[in-house]
Every structure is written in C-alpha cells, then in structure tokens.
DOZA-347936 format. One record per residue (C-alpha): chain; residue in one letter; x, y, z. Coordinates in Angstrom, 2 decimals, m for minus. Layout:
<sites>
+-----+------+---------+---------+---------+
! mol ! type !       X !       Y !       Z !
+-----+------+---------+---------+---------+
!   A !    A !       X !       Y !       Z !
...
+-----+------+---------+---------+---------+
</sites>
This chain:
<sites>
+-----+------+---------+---------+---------+
! mol ! type !       X !       Y !       Z !
+-----+------+---------+---------+---------+
!   A !    M !  m18.14 !   16.90 !  m20.58 !
!   A !    N !  m15.71 !   18.92 !  m22.43 !
!   A !    D !  m13.76 !   15.78 !  m24.26 !
!   A !    K !  m15.46 !   15.16 !  m27.40 !
!   A !    S !  m13.83 !   11.71 !  m27.91 !
!   A !    M !  m15.73 !   10.49 !  m24.94 !
!   A !    D !  m17.49 !    7.30 !  m25.25 !
!   A !    T !  m21.04 !    7.73 !  m24.15 !
!   A !    N !  m22.11 !    4.10 !  m24.16 !
!   A !    V !  m19.62 !    3.62 !  m21.30 !
!   A !    K !  m20.85 !    4.62 !  m17.91 !
!   A !    I !  m18.35 !    3.68 !  m15.09 !
!   A !    A !  m18.47 !    3.27 !  m11.23 !
!   A !    V !  m15.58 !    2.87 !   m9.29 !
!   A !    I !  m16.25 !    1.26 !   m5.91 !
!   A !    G !  m13.96 !    2.18 !   m3.17 !
!   A !    L !  m12.27 !    5.77 !   m3.35 !
!   A !    G !   m9.02 !    5.23 !   m1.42 !
!   A !    Y !   m5.38 !    5.20 !   m2.50 !
!   A !    V !   m6.49 !    3.04 !   m5.66 !
!   A !    G !   m9.93 !    3.94 !   m6.42 !
!   A !    L !   m9.79 !    7.60 !   m6.49 !
!   A !    P !   m6.94 !    8.13 !   m8.78 !
!   A !    L !   m8.32 !    5.31 !  m11.42 !
!   A !    A !  m11.94 !    7.12 !  m11.09 !
!   A !    R !  m10.36 !   10.52 !  m11.70 !
!   A !    L !   m8.34 !    9.01 !  m14.67 !
!   A !    F !  m11.40 !    7.36 !  m16.31 !
!   A !    S !  m13.45 !   10.63 !  m15.94 !
!   A !    T !  m11.02 !   11.91 !  m18.59 !
!   A !    K !  m12.62 !    9.75 !  m20.99 !
!   A !    Y !  m15.86 !    8.42 !  m19.78 !
!   A !    K !  m18.87 !    9.22 !  m17.50 !
!   A !    T !  m17.49 !    8.25 !  m14.10 !
!   A !    I !  m18.86 !    8.15 !  m10.64 !
!   A !    G !  m16.74 !    7.28 !   m7.55 !
!   A !    F !  m18.74 !    5.22 !   m4.91 !
!   A !    D !  m17.54 !    4.83 !   m1.24 !
!   A !    M !  m19.67 !    3.96 !    1.84 !
!   A !    N !  m17.70 !    6.78 !    3.75 !
!   A !    Q !  m20.15 !    9.66 !    3.63 !
!   A !    T !  m17.21 !   11.91 !    5.34 !
!   A !    R !  m15.03 !   10.82 !    2.59 !
!   A !    V !  m17.32 !   11.51 !   m0.17 !
!   A !    E !  m17.91 !   15.04 !    1.05 !
!   A !    A !  m14.44 !   15.80 !    1.44 !
!   A !    L !  m13.77 !   14.75 !   m2.14 !
!   A !    M !  m16.74 !   16.68 !   m3.45 !
!   A !    A !  m15.31 !   19.75 !   m1.63 !
!   A !    G !  m12.00 !   19.14 !   m3.85 !
!   A !    H !   m9.59 !   17.69 !   m1.24 !
!   A !    D !   m8.14 !   14.38 !   m1.29 !
!   A !    A !   m6.81 !   13.31 !    2.26 !
!   A !    T !   m4.47 !   10.63 !    0.82 !
!   A !    L !   m2.68 !   13.11 !   m1.37 !
!   A !    E !   m2.78 !   10.71 !   m4.19 !
!   A !    V !   m5.02 !   13.16 !   m6.48 !
!   A !    S !   m3.88 !   16.89 !   m6.07 !
!   A !    D !   m6.68 !   19.36 !   m5.27 !
!   A !    E !   m6.09 !   20.86 !   m8.91 !
!   A !    L !   m6.77 !   17.64 !  m10.70 !
!   A !    L !   m9.86 !   16.68 !   m8.49 !
!   A !    Q !  m11.37 !   20.11 !   m8.83 !
!   A !    S !  m10.87 !   20.05 !  m12.36 !
!   A !    A !  m12.43 !   16.54 !  m12.84 !
!   A !    I !  m15.42 !   17.72 !  m10.58 !
!   A !    A !  m15.82 !   20.67 !  m12.76 !
!   A !    N !  m15.86 !   18.25 !  m15.86 !
!   A !    G !  m18.67 !   16.14 !  m14.43 !
!   A !    F !  m16.88 !   13.59 !  m12.20 !
!   A !    T !  m18.92 !   12.84 !   m8.86 !
!   A !    C !  m18.37 !   10.89 !   m5.88 !
!   A !    T !  m21.33 !    9.64 !   m3.93 !
!   A !    A !  m22.25 !    7.34 !   m0.94 !
!   A !    N !  m25.85 !    6.70 !   m2.29 !
!   A !    I !  m26.05 !    3.35 !   m4.40 !
!   A !    E !  m28.88 !    4.68 !   m6.48 !
!   A !    D !  m26.49 !    6.99 !   m8.18 !
!   A !    I !  m24.54 !    4.06 !   m9.63 !
!   A !    R !  m27.33 !    1.98 !  m10.71 !
!   A !    D !  m27.31 !    3.13 !  m14.35 !
!   A !    C !  m23.59 !    2.52 !  m14.80 !
!   A !    N !  m22.47 !   m0.38 !  m17.03 !
!   A !    F !  m18.70 !   m0.93 !  m16.01 !
!   A !    Y !  m18.15 !   m1.49 !  m12.29 !
!   A !    V !  m14.76 !   m1.28 !  m10.94 !
!   A !    V !  m14.20 !   m2.81 !   m7.39 !
!   A !    A !  m11.15 !   m1.29 !   m5.81 !
!   A !    V !  m11.48 !   m2.05 !   m2.05 !
!   A !    P !   m8.75 !   m2.81 !    0.19 !
!   A !    T !   m7.70 !   m6.60 !    0.85 !
!   A !    P !   m6.01 !   m6.94 !    4.04 !
!   A !    V !   m4.96 !   m9.90 !    6.38 !
!   A !    D !   m6.18 !  m10.49 !    9.74 !
!   A !    E !   m3.98 !  m10.77 !   12.91 !
!   A !    N !   m3.11 !  m14.47 !   11.94 !
!   A !    H !   m2.10 !  m13.31 !    8.39 !
!   A !    N !   m4.96 !  m15.08 !    6.76 !
!   A !    P !   m6.73 !  m12.97 !    3.90 !
!   A !    D !   m9.71 !  m11.01 !    4.96 !
!   A !    L !  m12.14 !  m10.92 !    2.10 !
!   A !    T !  m14.79 !   m8.95 !    3.93 !
!   A !    P !  m14.57 !   m5.81 !    2.04 !
!   A !    L !  m14.76 !   m7.55 !   m1.30 !
!   A !    Y !  m17.70 !   m9.46 !   m0.23 !
!   A !    N !  m19.32 !   m6.21 !    0.91 !
!   A !    A !  m18.56 !   m4.59 !   m2.39 !
!   A !    S !  m19.62 !   m7.61 !   m4.50 !
!   A !    T !  m23.06 !   m7.06 !   m2.39 !
!   A !    T !  m23.04 !   m3.59 !   m3.53 !
!   A !    V !  m22.47 !   m4.34 !   m7.10 !
!   A !    G !  m24.95 !   m7.14 !   m7.12 !
!   A !    K !  m27.85 !   m4.60 !   m6.17 !
!   A !    V !  m27.31 !   m2.49 !   m9.22 !
!   A !    V !  m25.80 !   m4.71 !  m11.71 !
!   A !    S !  m28.00 !   m5.22 !  m14.97 !
!   A !    K !  m27.82 !   m7.40 !  m17.94 !
!   A !    G !  m24.81 !   m6.91 !  m20.19 !
!   A !    D !  m22.84 !   m5.16 !  m17.27 !
!   A !    I !  m19.17 !   m5.72 !  m16.66 !
!   A !    V !  m17.58 !   m5.93 !  m13.18 !
!   A !    V !  m13.81 !   m5.60 !  m12.98 !
!   A !    Y !  m11.88 !   m6.26 !   m9.83 !
!   A !    E !   m8.75 !   m4.45 !   m8.89 !
!   A !    S !   m8.38 !   m5.65 !   m5.35 !
!   A !    T !   m5.42 !   m8.02 !   m4.67 !
!   A !    V !   m6.36 !  m11.65 !   m4.27 !
!   A !    Y !   m5.20 !  m15.16 !   m4.65 !
!   A !    P !   m5.88 !  m16.88 !   m7.97 !
!   A !    G !   m9.41 !  m17.82 !   m8.05 !
!   A !    V !  m10.98 !  m15.38 !   m5.73 !
!   A !    T !  m12.80 !  m13.25 !   m8.44 !
!   A !    E !  m14.55 !  m16.23 !   m9.99 !
!   A !    D !  m14.82 !  m18.59 !   m6.57 !
!   A !    E !  m15.89 !  m16.09 !   m4.09 !
!   A !    C !  m16.77 !  m12.55 !   m5.51 !
!   A !    I !  m18.94 !  m13.27 !   m8.67 !
!   A !    P !  m21.22 !  m15.90 !   m6.71 !
!   A !    V !  m22.01 !  m12.99 !   m4.37 !
!   A !    V !  m22.82 !  m10.75 !   m7.36 !
!   A !    E !  m24.92 !  m13.59 !   m9.05 !
!   A !    K !  m26.87 !  m14.14 !   m5.50 !
!   A !    V !  m27.69 !  m10.75 !   m4.66 !
!   A !    S !  m28.65 !   m9.87 !   m8.57 !
!   A !    G !  m30.30 !  m12.99 !   m9.42 !
!   A !    L !  m28.41 !  m12.76 !  m12.76 !
!   A !    K !  m25.99 !  m15.45 !  m14.32 !
!   A !    F !  m22.40 !  m14.94 !  m14.65 !
!   A !    N !  m21.07 !  m14.97 !  m18.24 !
!   A !    V !  m24.73 !  m14.98 !  m19.54 !
!   A !    D !  m26.25 !  m11.92 !  m17.94 !
!   A !    F !  m23.41 !  m10.21 !  m16.76 !
!   A !    F !  m19.70 !  m10.57 !  m17.26 !
!   A !    A !  m16.14 !   m9.88 !  m15.44 !
!   A !    G !  m12.63 !   m8.89 !  m15.54 !
!   A !    Y !   m9.75 !   m8.43 !  m13.46 !
!   A !    S !   m7.04 !   m5.79 !  m13.53 !
!   A !    P !   m4.67 !   m5.74 !  m10.69 !
!   A !    E !   m3.89 !   m2.35 !   m9.08 !
!   A !    R !   m0.19 !   m1.18 !   m9.19 !
!   A !    I !   m0.52 !    1.95 !   m7.48 !
!   A !    N !    2.67 !    2.97 !   m5.49 !
!   A !    P !    1.27 !    5.73 !   m2.78 !
!   A !    G !    3.20 !    8.81 !   m2.59 !
!   A !    D !    4.92 !    8.25 !   m5.94 !
!   A !    K !    4.25 !   11.35 !   m8.04 !
!   A !    L !    6.39 !    9.84 !  m11.11 !
!   A !    H !    4.71 !    6.36 !  m11.49 !
!   A !    T !    0.93 !    7.43 !  m11.36 !
!   A !    V !   m1.77 !    5.15 !  m12.52 !
!   A !    E !   m1.80 !    6.29 !  m16.15 !
!   A !    H !    2.09 !    5.73 !  m16.17 !
!   A !    I !    1.88 !    2.10 !  m14.86 !
!   A !    K !    1.37 !   m0.56 !  m17.48 !
!   A !    K !   m1.88 !   m2.37 !  m16.65 !
!   A !    V !   m2.58 !   m6.05 !  m16.83 !
!   A !    T !   m5.96 !   m6.74 !  m17.84 !
!   A !    S !   m8.22 !   m9.86 !  m18.26 !
!   A !    G !  m11.87 !  m10.76 !  m18.78 !
!   A !    S !  m14.17 !  m13.76 !  m18.18 !
!   A !    T !  m14.35 !  m14.54 !  m21.87 !
!   A !    P !  m11.85 !  m13.71 !  m24.64 !
!   A !    E !  m14.32 !  m10.94 !  m25.71 !
!   A !    I !  m14.80 !   m9.41 !  m22.50 !
!   A !    G !  m11.00 !   m9.47 !  m22.16 !
!   A !    I !  m10.62 !   m7.56 !  m25.21 !
!   A !    K !  m13.17 !   m4.94 !  m24.10 !
!   A !    V !  m11.75 !   m4.48 !  m20.69 !
!   A !    N !   m8.49 !   m4.32 !  m22.12 !
!   A !    E !   m9.60 !   m1.49 !  m24.63 !
!   A !    I !  m11.42 !    0.72 !  m21.77 !
!   A !    Y !   m8.27 !    0.62 !  m19.97 !
!   A !    R !   m5.88 !    1.10 !  m22.62 !
!   A !    S !   m7.84 !    4.15 !  m23.72 !
!   A !    V !   m6.73 !    5.90 !  m20.61 !
!   A !    I !   m3.36 !    4.30 !  m19.61 !
!   A !    T !   m0.63 !    5.98 !  m21.56 !
!   A !    A !    1.79 !    3.23 !  m20.42 !
!   A !    G !   m0.14 !    0.66 !  m22.21 !
!   A !    T !   m1.90 !   m2.58 !  m21.18 !
!   A !    H !   m1.15 !   m6.26 !  m21.25 !
!   A !    L !   m4.14 !   m8.46 !  m21.88 !
!   A !    A !   m3.60 !  m11.81 !  m19.94 !
!   A !    P !   m5.17 !  m14.96 !  m21.18 !
!   A !    N !   m7.66 !  m15.29 !  m18.18 !
!   A !    M !   m8.46 !  m13.73 !  m14.78 !
!   A !    K !   m6.45 !  m16.34 !  m12.69 !
!   A !    V !   m3.28 !  m15.33 !  m14.69 !
!   A !    A !   m3.89 !  m11.80 !  m13.78 !
!   A !    E !   m4.82 !  m12.54 !  m10.24 !
!   A !    A !   m1.41 !  m14.65 !   m9.89 !
!   A !    A !    0.62 !  m12.08 !  m11.56 !
!   A !    K !   m0.35 !   m9.46 !   m9.07 !
!   A !    V !    0.70 !  m11.56 !   m6.00 !
!   A !    I !    3.91 !  m12.48 !   m7.27 !
!   A !    E !    5.14 !   m9.06 !   m8.21 !
!   A !    N !    4.91 !   m8.28 !   m4.51 !
!   A !    S !    6.18 !  m11.44 !   m3.30 !
!   A !    Q !    9.20 !  m11.34 !   m5.44 !
!   A !    R !   10.11 !   m7.82 !   m3.99 !
!   A !    D !    9.51 !   m9.18 !   m0.53 !
!   A !    I !   11.84 !  m12.03 !   m0.80 !
!   A !    N !   14.56 !   m9.73 !   m2.25 !
!   A !    I !   14.16 !   m7.30 !    0.56 !
!   A !    A !   14.29 !  m10.11 !    3.27 !
!   A !    F !   17.68 !  m11.34 !    1.63 !
!   A !    V !   19.42 !   m7.85 !    2.12 !
!   A !    N !   17.73 !   m7.71 !    5.66 !
!   A !    E !   19.50 !  m11.14 !    6.54 !
!   A !    L !   22.74 !   m9.70 !    4.99 !
!   A !    S !   22.30 !   m6.71 !    7.11 !
!   A !    K !   22.24 !   m8.93 !   10.23 !
!   A !    I !   25.07 !  m10.84 !    9.40 !
!   A !    F !   27.42 !   m7.80 !    8.33 !
!   A !    N !   26.33 !   m6.17 !   11.71 !
!   A !    L !   27.57 !   m9.19 !   13.59 !
!   A !    M !   30.73 !   m9.08 !   11.68 !
!   A !    G !   31.36 !   m5.48 !   11.84 !
!   A !    I !   31.11 !   m5.02 !    8.25 !
!   A !    D !   29.15 !   m1.78 !    6.66 !
!   A !    T !   26.34 !   m3.47 !    4.71 !
!   A !    Q !   25.69 !   m0.17 !    2.75 !
!   A !    A !   29.41 !   m0.39 !    1.52 !
!   A !    V !   29.18 !   m3.96 !    0.56 !
!   A !    L !   25.97 !   m3.32 !   m1.42 !
!   A !    E !   27.36 !   m0.29 !   m3.18 !
!   A !    A !   30.42 !   m2.70 !   m4.01 !
!   A !    A !   28.23 !   m5.55 !   m5.24 !
!   A !    E !   26.00 !   m3.20 !   m7.34 !
!   A !    T !   28.76 !   m2.41 !   m9.72 !
!   A !    K !   27.95 !   m5.64 !  m11.39 !
!   A !    W !   25.43 !   m5.24 !  m14.11 !
!   A !    N !   22.84 !   m7.81 !  m12.98 !
!   A !    F !   23.08 !   m7.34 !   m9.19 !
!   A !    L !   19.79 !   m6.22 !   m8.05 !
!   A !    P !   20.03 !   m2.86 !   m6.08 !
!   A !    F !   17.66 !   m3.80 !   m3.09 !
!   A !    R !   18.06 !   m2.36 !    0.29 !
!   A !    P !   17.47 !   m3.53 !    3.98 !
!   A !    G !   14.37 !   m1.98 !    5.72 !
!   A !    L !   11.13 !   m2.29 !    7.39 !
!   A !    V !    8.40 !   m3.80 !    4.79 !
!   A !    G !    4.84 !   m2.74 !    5.42 !
!   A !    G !    2.21 !   m1.00 !    3.49 !
!   A !    H !   m0.98 !   m2.23 !    1.74 !
!   A !    C !    0.92 !   m4.69 !   m0.74 !
!   A !    I !    4.33 !   m6.06 !   m0.06 !
!   A !    G !    3.72 !   m7.03 !    3.33 !
!   A !    V !    0.32 !   m8.62 !    2.62 !
!   A !    D !    0.40 !  m10.26 !   m0.84 !
!   A !    P !    2.82 !  m12.99 !   m0.05 !
!   A !    Y !    0.40 !  m14.25 !    2.53 !
!   A !    Y !   m2.30 !  m14.49 !   m0.23 !
!   A !    L !   m0.11 !  m16.50 !   m2.45 !
!   A !    A !    1.06 !  m18.61 !    0.71 !
!   A !    Q !   m2.47 !  m19.40 !    1.47 !
!   A !    C !   m3.52 !  m20.36 !   m1.85 !
!   A !    A !   m0.56 !  m22.58 !   m1.97 !
!   A !    Q !   m1.36 !  m24.28 !    1.16 !
!   A !    R !   m4.82 !  m24.87 !   m0.09 !
!   A !    Y !   m3.30 !  m27.16 !   m2.68 !
!   A !    G !   m1.30 !  m28.91 !   m0.37 !
!   A !    Y !    2.01 !  m27.10 !   m0.67 !
!   A !    N !    4.10 !  m25.17 !    1.91 !
!   A !    P !    5.71 !  m22.18 !    0.32 !
!   A !    E !    9.15 !  m22.21 !    2.39 !
!   A !    I !   10.89 !  m19.56 !    0.72 !
!   A !    I !    7.82 !  m17.17 !    0.91 !
!   A !    L !    6.88 !  m17.80 !    4.28 !
!   A !    A !   10.69 !  m17.52 !    5.28 !
!   A !    G !   10.98 !  m14.07 !    3.68 !
!   A !    R !    7.92 !  m12.76 !    5.59 !
!   A !    R !    9.12 !  m14.05 !    8.75 !
!   A !    M !   12.46 !  m12.30 !    8.18 !
!   A !    N !   10.72 !   m9.17 !    7.38 !
!   A !    D !    8.10 !   m9.12 !    9.99 !
!   A !    G !   10.82 !   m9.29 !   12.47 !
!   A !    M !   12.91 !   m6.38 !   11.45 !
!   A !    G !   10.81 !   m3.84 !   13.82 !
!   A !    E !   11.74 !   m5.94 !   16.80 !
!   A !    Y !   15.45 !   m6.02 !   15.44 !
!   A !    V !   15.95 !   m2.40 !   15.27 !
!   A !    A !   14.64 !   m1.78 !   18.59 !
!   A !    S !   17.06 !   m4.41 !   20.17 !
!   A !    Q !   19.96 !   m2.85 !   18.33 !
!   A !    V !   19.14 !    0.63 !   19.76 !
!   A !    I !   18.91 !   m1.08 !   23.16 !
!   A !    K !   22.27 !   m2.51 !   22.90 !
!   A !    L !   23.78 !    0.31 !   21.77 !
!   A !    M !   22.24 !    2.35 !   24.43 !
!   A !    L !   23.62 !   m0.06 !   27.10 !
!   A !    K !   27.18 !   m0.10 !   25.49 !
!   A !    K !   27.25 !    3.72 !   25.84 !
!   A !    G !   26.27 !    3.61 !   29.27 !
!   A !    I !   22.86 !    5.21 !   29.01 !
!   A !    Q !   20.07 !    4.04 !   31.28 !
!   A !    V !   17.45 !    2.37 !   29.57 !
!   A !    L !   14.70 !    2.55 !   32.30 !
!   A !    N !   12.61 !    5.69 !   32.13 !
!   A !    S !   14.90 !    6.99 !   29.24 !
!   A !    N !   13.38 !    9.20 !   26.47 !
!   A !    I !   13.18 !    7.86 !   22.75 !
!   A !    L !   12.48 !    9.80 !   19.65 !
!   A !    I !   11.16 !    8.02 !   16.68 !
!   A !    L !   11.31 !    9.98 !   13.30 !
!   A !    G !    8.41 !    8.99 !   11.09 !
!   A !    F !    5.35 !    6.49 !   11.60 !
!   A !    T !    4.05 !    6.09 !    7.93 !
!   A !    F !    4.96 !    2.88 !    5.93 !
!   A !    K !    6.82 !    4.87 !    3.58 !
!   A !    E !    8.33 !    8.16 !    2.79 !
!   A !    N !    6.44 !   11.52 !    1.85 !
!   A !    C !    3.06 !    9.82 !    2.19 !
!   A !    P !    0.34 !   10.05 !    4.82 !
!   A !    D !   m0.32 !    6.26 !    4.56 !
!   A !    V !   m0.07 !    4.24 !    7.74 !
!   A !    R !   m1.61 !    1.11 !    6.57 !
!   A !    N !    0.46 !   m1.88 !    7.66 !
!   A !    T !    3.27 !    0.43 !    9.00 !
!   A !    R !    5.82 !   m1.81 !   10.75 !
!   A !    I !    7.01 !    1.31 !   12.84 !
!   A !    I !    4.62 !   m0.05 !   15.08 !
!   A !    D !    6.75 !   m2.97 !   15.75 !
!   A !    I !    9.75 !   m0.67 !   16.84 !
!   A !    Y !    7.46 !    1.03 !   19.01 !
!   A !    K !    5.98 !   m2.05 !   20.77 !
!   A !    A !    9.32 !   m3.61 !   21.15 !
!   A !    L !   10.87 !   m0.61 !   22.78 !
!   A !    K !    7.98 !   m0.10 !   24.96 !
!   A !    D !    8.59 !   m3.72 !   26.80 !
!   A !    Y !   11.71 !   m1.80 !   28.35 !
!   A !    N !    9.47 !    0.75 !   30.32 !
!   A !    L !   10.74 !    4.01 !   28.48 !
!   A !    S !    9.21 !    7.00 !   27.16 !
!   A !    I !    8.73 !    7.26 !   23.34 !
!   A !    T !    7.91 !   10.20 !   21.28 !
!   A !    I !    6.84 !    9.76 !   17.65 !
!   A !    F !    7.23 !   12.89 !   15.23 !
!   A !    D !    5.69 !   12.37 !   11.71 !
!   A !    P !    4.69 !   15.56 !    9.80 !
!   A !    W !    2.79 !   13.32 !    7.29 !
!   A !    A !    0.73 !   10.91 !    9.50 !
!   A !    N !   m2.59 !   11.75 !   10.67 !
!   A !    P !   m2.55 !   11.58 !   14.74 !
!   A !    I !   m6.36 !   10.64 !   14.66 !
!   A !    I !   m5.74 !    7.56 !   12.23 !
!   A !    A !   m2.67 !    6.60 !   14.16 !
!   A !    K !   m4.40 !    6.63 !   17.33 !
!   A !    H !   m7.52 !    4.77 !   16.15 !
!   A !    E !   m5.64 !    2.04 !   14.12 !
!   A !    Y !   m2.50 !    1.48 !   16.42 !
!   A !    G !   m3.58 !    3.01 !   19.97 !
!   A !    V !   m0.28 !    5.28 !   19.71 !
!   A !    E !    0.06 !    9.14 !   19.99 !
!   A !    I !    2.07 !   10.97 !   17.14 !
!   A !    V !    3.02 !   14.66 !   17.07 !
!   A !    N !    3.12 !   16.64 !   13.85 !
!   A !    K !    5.45 !   19.22 !   15.44 !
!   A !    L !    9.04 !   18.68 !   16.06 !
!   A !    P !    9.36 !   18.40 !   19.74 !
!   A !    I !   11.74 !   20.79 !   21.81 !
!   A !    D !   12.87 !   17.99 !   24.29 !
!   A !    K !   16.20 !   16.41 !   24.23 !
!   A !    Y !   16.36 !   12.50 !   23.95 !
!   A !    D !   18.52 !    9.63 !   24.94 !
!   A !    A !   18.01 !    7.84 !   21.67 !
!   A !    V !   16.75 !    9.02 !   18.31 !
!   A !    I !   15.70 !    6.67 !   15.73 !
!   A !    L !   15.33 !    7.96 !   12.05 !
!   A !    A !   12.76 !    5.43 !   10.87 !
!   A !    V !   11.07 !    7.02 !    7.91 !
!   A !    G !   13.03 !    8.86 !    4.82 !
!   A !    H !   10.50 !   11.90 !    4.81 !
!   A !    K !   12.13 !   14.85 !    2.93 !
!   A !    E !   11.63 !   16.97 !    6.12 !
!   A !    F !   14.06 !   14.69 !    7.96 !
!   A !    K !   16.72 !   15.17 !    5.38 !
!   A !    K !   16.82 !   18.75 !    6.42 !
!   A !    L !   16.81 !   18.11 !   10.31 !
!   A !    N !   19.90 !   18.52 !   12.43 !
!   A !    V !   19.20 !   15.05 !   13.99 !
!   A !    K !   22.25 !   15.33 !   16.21 !
!   A !    S !   20.71 !   18.34 !   17.91 !
!   A !    L !   17.70 !   16.32 !   19.04 !
!   A !    G !   19.68 !   14.18 !   21.25 !
!   A !    K !   21.26 !   14.63 !   24.82 !
!   A !    N !   25.17 !   14.85 !   24.83 !
!   A !    N !   25.37 !   11.31 !   25.31 !
!   A !    C !   22.74 !    9.80 !   22.99 !
!   A !    I !   22.27 !    7.12 !   20.34 !
!   A !    I !   21.23 !    7.97 !   16.84 !
!   A !    Y !   20.23 !    4.81 !   14.82 !
!   A !    D !   19.55 !    5.25 !   11.11 !
!   A !    V !   17.06 !    2.97 !    9.54 !
!   A !    K !   17.10 !    4.48 !    6.30 !
!   A !    W !   20.71 !    5.10 !    5.54 !
!   A !    L !   19.84 !    9.09 !    5.21 !
!   A !    L !   22.37 !   10.32 !    7.88 !
!   A !    S !   26.21 !   11.00 !    7.82 !
!   A !    D !   28.10 !    7.78 !    9.40 !
!   A !    S !   29.94 !   10.63 !   11.35 !
!   A !    I !   27.00 !   11.21 !   13.62 !
!   A !    I !   25.25 !    8.14 !   13.92 !
!   A !    D !   25.91 !    5.03 !   16.24 !
!   A !    G !   24.19 !    2.43 !   14.38 !
!   A !    K !   22.03 !    1.44 !   11.11 !
!   A !    L !   20.07 !   m1.12 !    9.48 !
+-----+------+---------+---------+---------+
</sites>
C-alpha cells in the first residue's frame, strides 16, 4: 500500500459488495488493508476486472484501489485473518411487507465461521432497533462458539448511501456510529472517522443508531405521502399542484417535497421495519402506515389518470400502445430495487393494452428476472397512444417527447420535467 499512514493493525472485511458495500470497501482501502467479500462469484470477477455494474464506484477509482492492494473475493478463507468485519447486505421486505432478515442471517453465519477473539463485527444493513443484538449476534455466537462482548464485539453504523448521487458519496455523508460497549463505540467511531471526511456522530448505543436509521427514511416517506395526497386533492379541484408548492415554498420553513413514486432500497422499505417493531410492542403506528399506503398506491393512481385522460380525448384504450419512459427507482441510476414503475405497468396491463418500457439505464436481464417485464435500452421508433414520463433520466430531458406520440395522444408527466404546453396531465 502506498499510504504511509495506513494502520497495519486493522484489517477490514466488507461482506456484501452491492450499492453500499463496494463504495465503503473502496473507501476503507485508502487507509486500511481491505478485502471485499461477496457470495456472487460473477460479481467478484467483474469487480476485479475493474468495473462496477452499479456505477457507484467509477472504473478509475476501482482500478486505482485494486492497484493499491484492494481485493474482492468469494472465498471465505480470504477473510479469515481480518479483525474488523462490516456487514453490508440488503434487508428487503417480503410480499407482506415483513422484514426479511435472511441475508443478515447468512452474512452473520459467514462472519461466525471466520471471527476470532478480539474482533469487531459492525452491521450497516438497515434494521429495526434491537436486531443486531437480538437476531444477528446470536448467530455469530452459535457458529463461532465465541461469547459476545467477551471474546468478540459489535457495532452498528447505518448506511446512508444515495444511489446515483455523485455529490453525496459515502465519504461526504456524516456517519452515525455505535458499539456494543463504550470502548468499542470509540474504536468503531475512530475507524470510520479516519475515512469519512464529513465526520461522524457516536450514538450512545447500537439501538439508538438502528432507530436513527429507520426514522430518517420514515420521515421522508411521510412527507412525500403528504404532498402525494395534496396532488390528488388539487387534481380534483383543477389546481396546478406544482404552482401551489412553488408558492408555499416562498415561506422560509416550508419543506420542499414533491409528489412522486416512492421506491428504492430505503424509503419504501424502512418504514415497514419501524412499523413492525412498534407492533411488537403493542402499538399500531397509524401515521407511518398511512403514509406507506398512500405512497404504495401512487403507481395505480398514475395509471388510472392516464386511462381517464385517454377516454376524455376519445382514444380507444383496448389494444392501445403505451410507452413508459423509465423503469429504475430513481433518475440517472441503474438500480431497479423496489421500483414502483412496476405498479404503473401492472395497473395498465389490466386494460389489455400493449406497453413498451424504454430505459437507457436499466439492465433488461435484471428487469426480466426480478419483475418479469421486457424493457428496451434503445428508443423505439413506433408512435404511441400515450407516453408516460416516469423517471427523470437526463436523457429524457433532451427528448422530444411529443414526437413519440400519435397525432392524438396523451402525455403524462410524473416527474414535472416537461412543459405544460405539451402535456395532458401530471402528478
């Protein structure tokens, strides 16, 4: 390693090399001996060849890190001599919105096979308060035969990665840290603080850090749900929601949220973690769940609005051709996890029409595997009865969207990107 300030006593293994794990591992590798571990051999091989398909780490940064000693592996033996393990695997919800901890159990099993006396295991995966100590650590104890807070220690530092955001990268986002003892908390905090230029916040314990993570996105979810409801109300009243919000935002303390589809790996998931935790304690979280219901229904709402506009314009819905622009859960990012565009697609499909999805960022193979839908990466040459701008990709801002439709067509703008003069409706 070229960095003379490198701490040779700390050897880090990051378990899970997705949107969260890889940027973190790459960052740690600038100061510490770091190994990235992932069960997906194909993913590991692609990374070691110098390319990250998620586009979270540029080829230049990744290749530089590899040249300086950073390695990725699918072989558990390669991480056995590490002493600081970071778990960064996804924590999804199942079809009933219950947290699915399977990836965490599997990762904890992996750690249990290699952890040694004196090691620290830090979890970054989003969980409800208590999961690290009550669910994950017992797995590590059972597999390793070691005793928690005697033989090995733990920490929790919630991930705050914003996929596709090249401004707020991992080192530029303040990091919450915590440890299973006060002394370990200080040590975990110091390791993170050494690479996070935005600084760190040491929470008093792991449950506080876990709770902080789930309320961050729950708060955002509720705020978006509020403006989504406003959008529905103002549409019924014939009032431009965008104009209303722009007027309201002239007050210094009005929060500038916009209506939209709420998907992705955090905002559409974390509130369910908090809700389930509350229900375990006998409390029904009315506001949190109401916000979720509102946001989960927005895809179907968009579809119904498009159909209404088509009927008003005398366009036959049966066997019509619809173009959806975008499939990822957010703009300028290939991430399709928990995308709510699928809700628009499914709701429209009920009307027996033909749908084309165009997204230059999304991987058609992943879309097909995860959602069973066909998407295209090249702009179709056909003309459509309705065009829905669903994702705000930079490529779409340059498109002549009007030219994609037939003479008599509907253009619906979910993202408020298009001129009012060419659209028939917007969220």
